[in-house]
DOTIFI-256850 format. One record per residue: residue number from 1; residue in one letter; chain; x, y, z of N, C-alpha, C in turn. Coordinates in steps of 0.2 Angstrom, whole numbers. Example, Ala and Ser with C-alpha at 12.3 -4.5 7.8 and 13.67 -1.06 7.14 Angstrom:
BEGIN
  resi  resn  chain   n_c1   n_c2   n_c3  ca_c1  ca_c2  ca_c3   c_c1   c_c2   c_c3
     1     A      A     66    -28     39     62    -22     39     66    -16     39
     2     S      A     64    -11     35     68     -5     36     64      0     39
***
This chain:
BEGIN
  resi  resn  chain   n_c1   n_c2   n_c3  ca_c1  ca_c2  ca_c3   c_c1   c_c2   c_c3
     1     M      A   -122    -58    -14   -122    -53    -10   -121    -54     -3
     2     P      A   -115    -58     -1   -112    -61      6   -111    -56     10
     3     V      A   -116    -51     13   -116    -48     20   -122    -52     21
     4     L      A   -120    -54     28   -123    -59     32   -126    -55     37
     5     A      A   -134    -56     39   -138    -55     44   -135    -58     50
     6     S      A   -134    -56     57   -131    -57     62   -136    -60     66
     7     L      A   -136    -67     69   -141    -69     73   -139    -69     81
     8     F      A   -132    -64     83   -131    -65     89   -134    -60     94
     9     Q      A   -135    -63     98   -140    -58    101   -139    -60    111
    10     P      A   -135    -57    112   -130    -58    118   -136    -57    125
    11     A      A   -136    -57    131   -139    -56    137   -139    -47    138
    12     R      A   -143    -45    140   -143    -37    140   -137    -34    143
    13     F      A   -135    -37    150   -129    -34    153   -122    -37    149
    14     L      A   -123    -41    143   -118    -41    140   -116    -37    133
    15     R      A   -121    -35    133   -123    -28    127   -117    -22    128
    16     N      A   -111    -23    129   -106    -18    129   -100    -19    127
    17     G      A    -95    -17    123    -89    -19    119    -85    -20    124
    18     H      A    -83    -17    129    -77    -16    132    -79    -22    137
    19     L      A    -86    -24    140    -85    -29    144    -85    -36    142
    20     Q      A    -89    -36    133    -86    -42    130    -77    -43    128
    21     T      A    -75    -38    128    -67    -38    127    -64    -40    133
    22     I      A    -66    -39    139    -61    -39    145    -65    -46    147
    23     L      A    -70    -47    148    -72    -54    151    -69    -59    149
    24     P      A    -67    -61    143    -64    -68    141    -55    -68    144
    25     T      A    -52    -63    146    -47    -62    150    -47    -63    156
    26     L      A    -53    -63    158    -53    -65    167    -58    -72    168
    27     L      A    -61    -74    163    -64    -81    162    -61    -86    158
    28     R      A    -54    -87    159    -50    -92    154    -55   -101    156
    29     R      A    -53   -104    150    -56   -110    150    -51   -114    151
    30     R      A    -53   -121    153    -48   -125    154    -49   -129    148
    31     S      A    -42   -131    144    -42   -135    137    -43   -141    138
    32     L      A    -47   -144    134    -48   -153    136    -44   -156    130
    33     V      A    -40   -151    125    -38   -154    119    -30   -156    122
    34     A      A    -26   -162    122    -19   -163    122    -17   -160    115
    35     F      A    -12   -158    116     -7   -154    110      0   -158    112
    36     Y      A      5   -157    105     11   -160    106     14   -155    102
    37     R      A     20   -153    104     24   -148     99     30   -150     95
    38     E      A     30   -146     89     34   -148     83     37   -141     81
    39     R      A     44   -139     80     46   -135     77     49   -133     70
    40     L      A     46   -130     69     48   -130     60     52   -123     60
    41     E      A     58   -127     54     63   -123     53     61   -119     48
    42     L      A     63   -114     46     62   -108     41     67   -107     36
    43     A      A     65   -105     31     71   -105     26     76   -100     27
    44     D      A     75    -94     31     79    -89     33     84    -92     37
    45     G      A     82    -94     42     86    -98     48     83    -97     55
    46     D      A     78    -95     54     73    -93     60     69   -101     62
    47     F      A     63    -99     66     59   -105     66     52   -102     70
    48     V      A     48   -109     70     41   -107     73     40   -113     75
    49     D      A     34   -112     82     34   -117     85     26   -119     85
    50     L      A     26   -126     83     18   -127     80     15   -132     86
    51     D      A      9   -131     88      6   -135     94      0   -139     89
    52     W      A      2   -146     88     -2   -150     86     -9   -154     90
    53     A      A    -14   -155     89    -19   -160     92    -23   -164     86
    54     T      A    -20   -170     86    -23   -175     80    -25   -181     82
    55     S      A    -29   -184     78    -34   -191     79    -34   -194     72
    56     G      A    -31   -193     67    -32   -197     61    -36   -194     56
    57     E      A    -39   -188     59    -45   -184     55    -41   -182     47
    58     N      A    -46   -181     41    -44   -179     35    -44   -172     34
    59     K      A    -45   -170     39    -45   -161     37    -42   -158     44
    60     I      A    -39   -153     44    -36   -147     49    -38   -141     48
    61     A      A    -39   -138     55    -40   -132     56    -33   -128     58
    62     I      A    -30   -123     54    -24   -121     56    -26   -114     60
    63     L      A    -25   -113     66    -28   -107     71    -20   -102     73
    64     S      A    -22    -95     69    -17    -91     70    -20    -85     77
    65     H      A    -16    -84     81    -18    -79     87    -17    -72     84
    66     G      A    -17    -66     90    -17    -61     89    -10    -57     91
    67     L      A    -10    -52     91     -5    -47     93     -2    -49    101
    68     E      A      4    -51    100     10    -52    107      4    -59    109
    69     G      A     -1    -64    107     -4    -69    109     -1    -75    109
    70     S      A     -2    -80    107      2    -87    106     -4    -92    107
    71     S      A     -1    -98    106     -6   -105    104     -8   -106    112
    72     H      A     -8   -103    117    -10   -104    123    -16   -100    124
    73     D      A    -17    -96    120    -22    -91    120    -29    -94    121
    74     D      A    -34    -91    126    -39    -94    127    -44    -95    121
    75     C      A    -44    -90    117    -47    -88    111    -45    -94    106
    76     V      A    -40    -97    106    -35   -102    102    -38   -109    104
    77     R      A    -37   -111    111    -37   -117    114    -46   -118    114
    78     G      A    -51   -114    115    -56   -113    116    -59   -115    109
    79     M      A    -55   -112    102    -60   -113     97    -57   -121     95
    80     A      A    -50   -123     97    -47   -129     95    -53   -135     99
    81     T      A    -55   -134    105    -59   -138    108    -65   -140    104
    82     R      A    -68   -132    104    -76   -134     99    -74   -137     92
    83     L      A    -67   -136     90    -66   -140     82    -65   -146     83
    84     K      A    -62   -150     88    -59   -156     89    -66   -160     89
    85     R      A    -70   -158     93    -76   -162     96    -81   -162     89
    86     K      A    -79   -160     84    -82   -160     78    -78   -162     72
    87     G      A    -73   -167     74    -70   -170     68    -63   -167     66
    88     W      A    -62   -161     67    -56   -157     65    -50   -160     70
    89     D      A    -45   -160     67    -37   -161     69    -35   -153     69
    90     I      A    -31   -150     75    -28   -144     76    -21   -143     76
    91     L      A    -19   -137     70    -14   -134     71    -13   -127     73
    92     A      A    -12   -126     79    -11   -120     83     -4   -118     82
    93     W      A      0   -111     79      4   -110     78      7   -104     81
    94     N      A     12   -103     82     16    -97     87     18    -92     82
    95     F      A     17    -86     82     21    -81     76     28    -82     79
    96     R      A     32    -80     74     40    -79     77     41    -76     84
    97     G      A     45    -77     88     45    -74     95     40    -74    100
    98     C      A     34    -80     98     28    -80    102     27    -87    106
    99     G      A     31    -91    103     33    -97    106     36    -96    114
   100     A      A     40   -102    116     42   -103    122     49   -101    125
   101     E      A     52    -98    116     59    -95    117     58    -89    112
   102     P      A     63    -83    113     65    -79    107     66    -83    101
   103     N      A     64    -80     95     67    -81     89     74    -80     88
   104     R      A     75    -82     83     84    -82     82     86    -75     78
   105     L      A     82    -72     76     84    -65     71     80    -58     74
   106     V      A     83    -54     70     81    -46     73     72    -46     72
   107     R      A     72    -47     65     64    -47     64     62    -53     68
   108     S      A     56    -50     67     48    -54     72     44    -55     65
   109     Y      A     37    -55     68     31    -55     65     29    -49     63
   110     H      A     23    -47     59     20    -43     59     12    -44     56
   111     S      A      8    -39     56      3    -39     54      0    -42     46
   112     G      A      6    -42     42      6    -42     34     10    -48     33
   113     E      A     14    -52     36     19    -57     35     15    -63     35
   114     T      A     16    -65     28     12    -70     26     15    -76     24
   115     G      A     22    -75     24     27    -81     21     28    -87     26
   116     D      A     26    -85     33     28    -89     37     21    -93     37
   117     L      A     16    -91     37      9    -95     36      9    -99     30
   118     R      A     13    -98     27     13   -100     20     17   -107     22
   119     A      A     21   -107     25     26   -111     27     24   -117     31
   120     V      A     19   -115     35     14   -118     40      9   -122     35
   121     I      A      8   -118     31      2   -123     27      5   -127     22
   122     A      A      9   -127     20     15   -131     18     17   -138     20
   123     L      A     19   -135     26     20   -143     30     12   -146     31
   124     A      A      6   -145     34      0   -147     35     -1   -149     30
   125     A      A     -1   -147     22     -4   -150     16      0   -155     14
   126     A      A      6   -156     18      8   -163     17      6   -169     19
   127     R      A      1   -167     25     -1   -173     28     -9   -173     29
   128     Y      A    -13   -168     25    -19   -166     25    -21   -164     20
   129     P      A    -27   -166     16    -30   -164      8    -34   -159     10
   130     R      A    -37   -158     16    -40   -151     17    -40   -147     24
   131     I      A    -38   -139     23    -35   -136     28    -40   -131     27
   132     A      A    -42   -127     33    -47   -123     36    -42   -118     40
   133     L      A    -41   -112     37    -37   -107     40    -42   -101     46
   134     I      A    -40   -102     52    -44    -97     57    -40    -92     61
   135     G      A    -42    -86     60    -37    -81     62    -40    -76     68
   136     F      A    -37    -73     73    -39    -71     77    -37    -64     76
   137     S      A    -39    -57     76    -36    -52     76    -32    -52     71
   138     L      A    -27    -48     74    -19    -49     70    -19    -54     66
   139     G      A    -20    -62     68    -20    -67     65    -24    -68     59
   140     G      A    -30    -64     60    -35    -63     55    -35    -60     49
   141     N      A    -30    -54     50    -28    -51     45    -22    -54     40
   142     V      A    -18    -58     43    -12    -62     42    -18    -66     36
   143     T      A    -21    -71     40    -27    -75     36    -30    -73     29
   144     L      A    -33    -67     29    -36    -64     25    -33    -62     20
   145     K      A    -27    -59     21    -20    -55     17    -19    -62     14
   146     Y      A    -18    -69     15    -14    -74     14    -20    -78      7
   147     L      A    -26    -76      9    -30    -78      7    -32    -75     -1
   148     G      A    -30    -69     -1    -32    -64     -6    -26    -63    -10
   149     E      A    -20    -63     -9    -13    -61    -11    -11    -65    -16
   150     G      A    -16    -71    -19    -14    -76    -23     -9    -80    -23
   151     G      A     -9    -86    -25     -5    -92    -23     -8    -96    -17
   152     C      A    -15    -95    -17    -17    -99    -10    -15   -106    -14
   153     H      A    -14   -111     -8    -13   -117    -10    -19   -122     -8
   154     P      A    -19   -127    -15    -25   -129    -18    -29   -133    -11
   155     A      A    -25   -136     -4    -27   -139      1    -32   -134      4
   156     V      A    -31   -127      5    -34   -122      7    -43   -122      7
   157     I      A    -48   -124      9    -55   -124      6    -58   -119     11
   158     A      A    -56   -115     15    -60   -111     18    -55   -106     24
   159     G      A    -57   -100     25    -54    -97     31    -60    -93     35
   160     I      A    -59    -90     41    -63    -87     46    -57    -83     49
   161     A      A    -60    -76     48    -56    -72     53    -61    -67     57
   162     I      A    -58    -68     64    -63    -65     69    -59    -58     72
   163     S      A    -63    -53     72    -61    -47     76    -56    -45     73
   164     V      A    -56    -42     66    -49    -41     62    -49    -33     61
   165     P      A    -42    -30     62    -43    -24     59    -39    -24     53
   166     V      A    -45    -26     48    -42    -26     40    -38    -19     38
   167     D      A    -40    -14     42    -36     -6     40    -35     -5     45
   168     L      A    -28     -6     44    -24     -7     50    -20      0     54
   169     E      A    -22      5     47    -20     13     51    -27     14     55
   170     A      A    -31     14     53    -38     16     55    -40     14     62
   171     S      A    -37      7     63    -38      3     70    -31      6     74
   172     A      A    -25      7     72    -21     11     76    -21     17     80
   173     N      A    -26     20     76    -29     27     76    -33     27     81
   174     A      A    -37     22     82    -43     20     85    -40     19     93
   175     I      A    -35     16     92    -33     13     99    -28     18    102
   176     D      A    -25     22     98    -19     28    102    -26     33    104
   177     R      A    -30     34     99    -32     41    101    -40     42    105
   178     R      A    -43     36    106    -49     35    111    -47     34    118
   179     W      A    -50     39    121    -49     38    129    -50     32    133
   180     S      A    -56     29    129    -58     22    132    -53     17    131
   181     N      A    -49     17    126    -45     13    125    -38     12    127
   182     R      A    -37     16    132    -31     19    136    -27     10    140
   183     I      A    -32      7    143    -30      2    144    -28     -4    141
   184     Y      A    -32     -4    135    -29    -10    128    -20     -7    125
   185     L      A    -20      1    125    -15      2    123     -9      2    128
   186     R      A    -10      4    135     -6      2    139     -3     -5    139
   187     R      A     -8    -11    138     -7    -19    139     -2    -19    132
   188     F      A     -3    -18    127      0    -19    121      7    -17    122
   189     L      A      7    -11    124     15     -8    124     20    -11    131
   190     S      A     16    -15    136     18    -18    141     20    -24    138
   191     K      A     19    -27    134     21    -31    130     27    -31    124
   192     L      A     25    -27    120     29    -25    115     36    -22    117
   193     L      A     36    -19    121     43    -14    122     48    -20    126
   194     P      A     46    -22    132     51    -27    135     53    -32    130
   195     K      A     50    -35    124     52    -39    120     59    -35    115
   196     I      A     55    -27    115     62    -24    109     68    -23    113
   197     R      A     67    -22    120     74    -20    124     78    -26    125
   198     G      A     75    -33    124     77    -39    125     81    -40    118
   199     K      A     78    -39    113     82    -40    107     87    -36    106
   200     A      A     86    -30    109     91    -26    106     98    -27    111
   201     L      A     98    -31    117    103    -35    120    106    -38    116
   202     R      A    102    -43    114    104    -47    110    107    -47    103
   203     F      A    104    -41    100    107    -38     93    108    -30     93
   204     P      A    114    -29     98    116    -21     98    116    -17     93
   205     S      A    120    -21     89    121    -18     80    115    -17     76
   206     G      A    111    -21     77    103    -20     74     98    -18     76
   207     L      A     97    -17     82     91    -14     85     93     -9     92
   208     D      A     91     -2     92     92      2     95     87      3    100
   209     A      A     86      2    106     80      2    111     81     10    113
   210     E      A     86     14    113     86     19    118     80     24    118
   211     W      A     76     24    111     71     29    113     65     24    115
   212     S      A     64     18    118     57     14    117     54     17    126
   213     H      A     59     19    129     54     23    135     51     28    134
   214     R      A     51     31    127     46     36    125     40     34    122
   215     V      A     40     28    120     35     26    116     29     27    119
   216     R      A     23     30    118     17     31    121     11     28    115
   217     T      A     10     28    110      8     25    105      9     20    102
   218     L      A      4     16     97      6     11     92     10     14     86
   219     R      A      8     20     85     10     23     79     18     25     80
   220     E      A     20     26     85     27     28     88     30     21     89
   221     F      A     27     15     91     30      9     90     31      7     84
   222     D      A     27      8     80     27      5     72     32      8     69
   223     N      A     32     15     70     37     20     66     44     17     68
   224     L      A     46     18     75     52     16     77     55     10     76
   225     Y      A     50      4     76     53     -3     76     49     -8     71
   226     T      A     42     -8     72     39    -12     68     42    -11     61
   227     A      A     40     -6     58     42     -4     53     49     -5     47
   228     P      A     55     -2     52     63     -2     49     64     -9     50
   229     I      A     62    -12     56     64    -20     57     62    -25     51
   230     H      A     57    -22     48     53    -27     41     55    -24     36
   231     G      A     58    -19     34     59    -16     27     54    -12     25
   232     F      A     52     -8     29     45     -4     28     49      3     28
   233     R      A     47      9     26     49     16     26     47     20     34
   234     D      A     41     17     35     39     20     40     31     16     42
   235     A      A     29     19     48     23     15     51     16     17     44
   236     E      A     17     22     41     10     22     35     11     18     30
   237     E      A     19     16     28     19     12     22     18      5     25
   238     Y      A     20      2     31     19     -4     34     12     -6     35
   239     W      A      8      0     36     -1      0     38     -2     -4     31
   240     E      A      0      2     25     -4      2     19     -2     -5     16
   241     K      A      4     -7     16      4    -13     10      3    -20     16
   242     S      A      1    -19     22      0    -26     25     -7    -26     27
   243     S      A    -12    -21     27    -19    -20     27    -23    -27     24
   244     A      A    -26    -31     26    -29    -35     22    -35    -33     16
   245     R      A    -37    -27     19    -43    -25     14    -42    -24      6
   246     Q      A    -37    -23      6    -35    -22     -3    -36    -28     -5
   247     Y      A    -35    -35     -1    -35    -41     -5    -39    -45     -5
   248     L      A    -44    -41     -2    -52    -44     -1    -55    -48     -8
   249     N      A    -55    -43    -11    -57    -45    -19    -53    -52    -22
   250     G      A    -47    -53    -19    -44    -58    -22    -45    -65    -21
   251     I      A    -48    -65    -16    -52    -72    -11    -56    -77    -16
   252     R      A    -54    -82    -17    -56    -87    -19    -60    -93    -16
   253     V      A    -58    -94    -10    -62   -100     -5    -66    -96     -2
   254     P      A    -72   -101      0    -76    -97      5    -72    -94     12
   255     A      A    -74    -88     13    -71    -84     19    -74    -79     23
   256     L      A    -75    -81     30    -82    -76     33    -76    -72     36
   257     L      A    -79    -66     38    -73    -60     42    -81    -58     47
   258     L      A    -79    -58     54    -84    -58     58    -82    -53     63
   259     N      A    -85    -47     62    -82    -40     65    -89    -38     69
   260     A      A    -87    -37     78    -93    -34     80    -93    -27     79
   261     R      A    -99    -23     78    -99    -15     78    -97    -12     85
   262     D      A    -97    -16     89    -94    -11     96    -88    -14     97
   263     D      A    -85    -16     92    -76    -19     95    -73    -12     95
   264     P      A    -70    -12    102    -67     -4    102    -60     -3     99
   265     F      A    -57    -10     97    -51     -8     92    -53     -6     84
   266     L      A    -58     -7     82    -60     -6     76    -63      1     73
   267     A      A    -62      3     69    -65      8     66    -69      7     58
   268     P      A    -74     12     55    -78     10     52    -76      7     47
   269     E      A    -68      7     45    -63      6     39    -63     -1     39
   270     S      A    -65     -4     44    -64    -13     45    -70    -16     45
   271     F      A    -76    -12     43    -81    -15     40    -81    -15     34
   272     P      A    -78    -20     30    -79    -21     21    -84    -21     17
   273     Y      A    -90    -17     18    -95    -19     15    -96    -22      8
   274     T      A    -93    -15      5    -93    -15     -2    -89    -21     -6
   275     E      A    -84    -23     -2    -79    -30     -5    -85    -36     -3
   276     A      A    -88    -36      2    -92    -43      2    -97    -43     -3
   277     E      A   -100    -36     -6   -105    -36    -10   -104    -39    -16
   278     K      A    -97    -37    -17    -94    -40    -24    -91    -45    -26
   279     N      A    -88    -47    -20    -84    -56    -19    -89    -61    -18
   280     P      A    -93    -65    -21    -98    -71    -18    -93    -76    -15
   281     F      A    -85    -76    -13    -81    -80     -8    -82    -76     -2
   282     F      A    -82    -70     -2    -80    -67      4    -86    -65      8
   283     F      A    -87    -67     14    -93    -66     19    -94    -60     25
   284     L      A    -95    -55     25    -95    -52     32   -100    -52     35
   285     E      A    -99    -53     41   -106    -54     46   -103    -49     52
   286     A      A   -108    -43     54   -106    -38     58   -110    -38     65
   287     P      A   -112    -41     68   -117    -42     73   -114    -36     78
   288     R      A   -121    -33     80   -120    -26     83   -116    -27     91
   289     W      A   -115    -33     94   -112    -33     99   -108    -38    100
   290     G      A   -102    -39    103    -97    -45    102    -90    -42    105
   291     G      A    -90    -37    105    -83    -33    108    -77    -36    105
   292     H      A    -72    -36    108    -66    -39    104    -64    -46    105
   293     V      A    -66    -51    100    -64    -57    101    -68    -60    108
   294     G      A    -75    -56    108    -78    -59    114    -83    -63    113
   295     F      A    -89    -60    110    -94    -64    108    -98    -69    113
   296     I      A    -98    -67    118   -101    -71    124   -108    -69    125
   297     D      A   -111    -75    123   -118    -75    123   -123    -78    129
   298     S      A   -119    -80    134   -124    -83    139   -121    -80    146
   299     A      A   -128    -79    150   -125    -76    156   -123    -82    162
   300     S      A   -127    -88    159   -124    -94    165   -118    -98    164
   301     N      A   -116    -99    157   -109   -102    157   -105    -99    153
   302     F      A   -106    -93    151   -101    -89    146    -99    -91    141
   303     R      A   -103    -95    135   -103    -97    130   -100    -91    125
   304     R      A    -94    -94    121    -92    -91    115    -95    -91    109
   305     W      A   -100    -87    107   -103    -88    103   -100    -89     94
   306     H      A    -93    -85     94    -90    -86     89    -88    -92     86
   307     E      A    -87    -97     91    -85   -102     90    -91   -106     87
   308     S      A    -97   -107     89   -102   -111     86   -105   -108     79
   309     R      A   -103   -103     79   -103    -99     71    -99   -101     66
   310     S      A    -93   -101     70    -87   -104     64    -87   -111     63
   311     L      A    -92   -114     68    -92   -122     65    -97   -122     60
   312     E      A   -102   -118     62   -109   -117     56   -107   -116     50
   313     F      A   -102   -111     49   -100   -109     42    -95   -115     40
   314     L      A    -91   -118     42    -86   -124     40    -92   -127     38
   315     T      A    -97   -130     41   -101   -135     39   -104   -134     32
   316     E      A   -108   -126     33   -111   -124     27   -106   -125     20
   317     K      A   -101   -123     22    -96   -122     16    -90   -126     14
   318     V      A    -89   -131     18    -84   -135     17    -85   -144     16
   319     A      A    -94   -144     19    -95   -150     18    -94   -154     13
   320     S      A    -95   -149      6    -94   -154     -1    -87   -153     -4
   321     A      A    -83   -149      0    -76   -149     -3    -72   -155     -3
***
């Protein structure tokens, strides 16, 4: 029954989900890892940009960022730094349209798009015999969905997903409806809507941004843009088919989901205790505190506990792989 008791105990003044969520955006760290960029051309004519940090190791961690993030995110670079010190090579990739320049097609990325991750894994597997997948937030949903939907590449030996809305509708409702989440909602829309307007200028026959100025919620955005652009009937169908929770029973490599119970983005539906109790490969750890990709445990140097916890999990589950 892999529901894990958590040892995360932050300082008392850090026991607040909003504080844990906001502090990492204010306390950005300098990455000590040197990356080089490679462009991966995709089968449909689009591309994704990959950032590599290699030193000849025989194992690599593929890092997937969150909504409107990139490989430059503090959580990605921080995790890369910790992994590199422990003998892992790193591949931090940018979802379509999240790199240095816009992607080529009208379509972009979304929470359930695993095809691009499959292409990234195939490229990495040609160079490395052992691969671990680590995803943050939206990237964590993509990671877990990939691990559970079948056809997992044999080089993939473990997965870690941090602060993940495995039930997309419940999380969208939490962000849209909770007054305390207004600051996050506005921040997401301030990134999503300008990108849609820019795409409408490039693809006037394929995208209409006329109503974008009226969008006030994630539900409205997904109904107007995410769903139709990517072939879904509406937001509800997009959320239903893309949520990772329904795929958790299919996971067959050690996988850790690390979700804080005070994460302002998550609803009870994103704590899949039943699935963890039934699947010996799927581990759920739900500490009382941590916010959304926060997990700051020290008042002196603001360490990110989820990084050391991820390394611990990999050491436990992957050492013999």
